[in-house]
N, C-alpha and C positions, 0 to 999 in steps of 0.2 A: 503493499499500499504506499504509495507516494502522497506526501503531505507537503503542500506549497505554501508559502508565505508571501502574501503581497502587502509590502509596508508602504506607508506612504503618511502626508501630513492631511490630505484629502480636506481642504480648506479653501473652497468647499470640493464636496462630491461633484463630478462631472458625468455626463454619459460617456466619457471617455474611459475614466476609471470603473464606472459598469461594466462597460464593454468588454474590458481587461478581465473584470471578476467573472463575469458568464461565461468568457472563453476559456478562461482556466479551469473553472468549474467541469468543463468538458473533457480537458486533458488531464486532470489529476483527480486523484481519488479525495482528497481533502484540500480545502483551501481557507487558509486563515488571512482575513483582513486585518492586519497590523497598524492599528492608529497611532502614530507617533506624534512627536513634537520636532517640529524644523526649527531650530535654534536662531537661523538667519532671517526669519521672519516672524512678524506680529498677527497672530492668528484672530480671524475673525469669530470664529466659531470655537466654542469650549470644547474640550474634548468629548465630554458626555453627549453634547449635541451631535458631535461629527458620529459616535456611534451609533446614538438613536438614528439618525438619518439614514446612514449606511443599512442598518439592521431593517430598517423599514423597506429599502430597494431590494435587498437581498432575501428576503424573507422565503421566496418560493424555491431558492436555490439549497437544496439539503444538504448538501456537502460543503457550504460556507459558512464560518464562523466568524465574527467581528470579535475582536479583543484591542485592549488598549495596550501599546508597548511603550515601555520605558527603557532608555540607554540605548545600546548599541544593536543593531539589526541582527549581526549574527551571533549575540547571545541570546536574543529572543528566540530565534530558530532553533537554538540548542535547546534551550527551556521548554518549547512547545514540541520538541522532537520531530522537527520537520526537516526536510530532505533539499529543498530547494528554494531559492527566494525568485519571486516573478516582478518583472519590471517590464512598465511598458513605456514603450519608444515611438515619439511623433516625428522624429526628423533626425539628422547626420548630427545635430550638437546632443541632442539627448542621447543617441548612441554613444558618442565620444564620452559623456559625463558619466553615463551609466556602466561604460565598459571598466572606467576607473574605479568607480564604487565597486563593482563585481570583484575586480582585483583584490583590493582591501578586505572585502567580506572572505574573500576565498584564504587570503593569508592568514586574519585573524580567526577565522572560526571554519576552515575548511569546508566551506559550503559554496556551492555552483549557483550561478543566476541565470536566469531562463528569461531573454528578452522577447517581450511580444509586440509586433509591431503594430502601430495604430492603423486602425481603417481610415479612409481617406477621409470622411465623412468628421474625423474627430482630430486630424492632424493640427488643427489650428486653435484648439480649445486649450488653455491652461487655467489653473484656477486663479494664478496672480492675475492674468488678463482680465478675466471674467469679473474678479472682484473691483478693479479699477474702473471697467467702464460701468460696472453697476452703481458705481459710487456718482456718476455721472447722470444717472437715470436711464441707461440703456436697459431693455428687457433682455435679460440672458436666459429665458425659460425655454428656447430651444437648445440650451446647452447643458442644463442640468434638470434632474429631476424636480416634479411639482414641490414635494417638500422642502427643497431645498431652496428653491425660487422663493417659496411664500415666508420661511425664515430669513434669508437675506434679504429680501424686502423688508421685513419688518425691522430687523437691525439697523439697515441704513435710514429708514423714516423715524427710528428713534434717536440718531446721532445729530 
């Protein structure tokens, strides 16, 4: 049985993330969506909000679990007895970045990374870009699930 871990900050969850989760659920026996903290960015959503939003969107995928990840990805993978790390890539820049991170995870934790290329429809979606344009009033509902769009709008209106 192969257990894959899909780590990310998911701030916010996008249709691109969901696509990687859904495709991974067909490739691996178990998929753990690991909600971590990106220390280089200021989060819009709390960890609890992100976990709840993701769980709602993957509830029909029987082999997918959502967990909070603290610390290094390779340590988390070991702790949950994972076999591989999953990463989605949208372009060449993502590939180069993810290749370097994969090397570090392999050196530190002896865990391999599987890169899943984004579908064309999701290549231009990034959480950072979505938050930026949403702050200026753009409708991002075609890029994120309904529950994410609703909470994002509420957060922006309250600021």
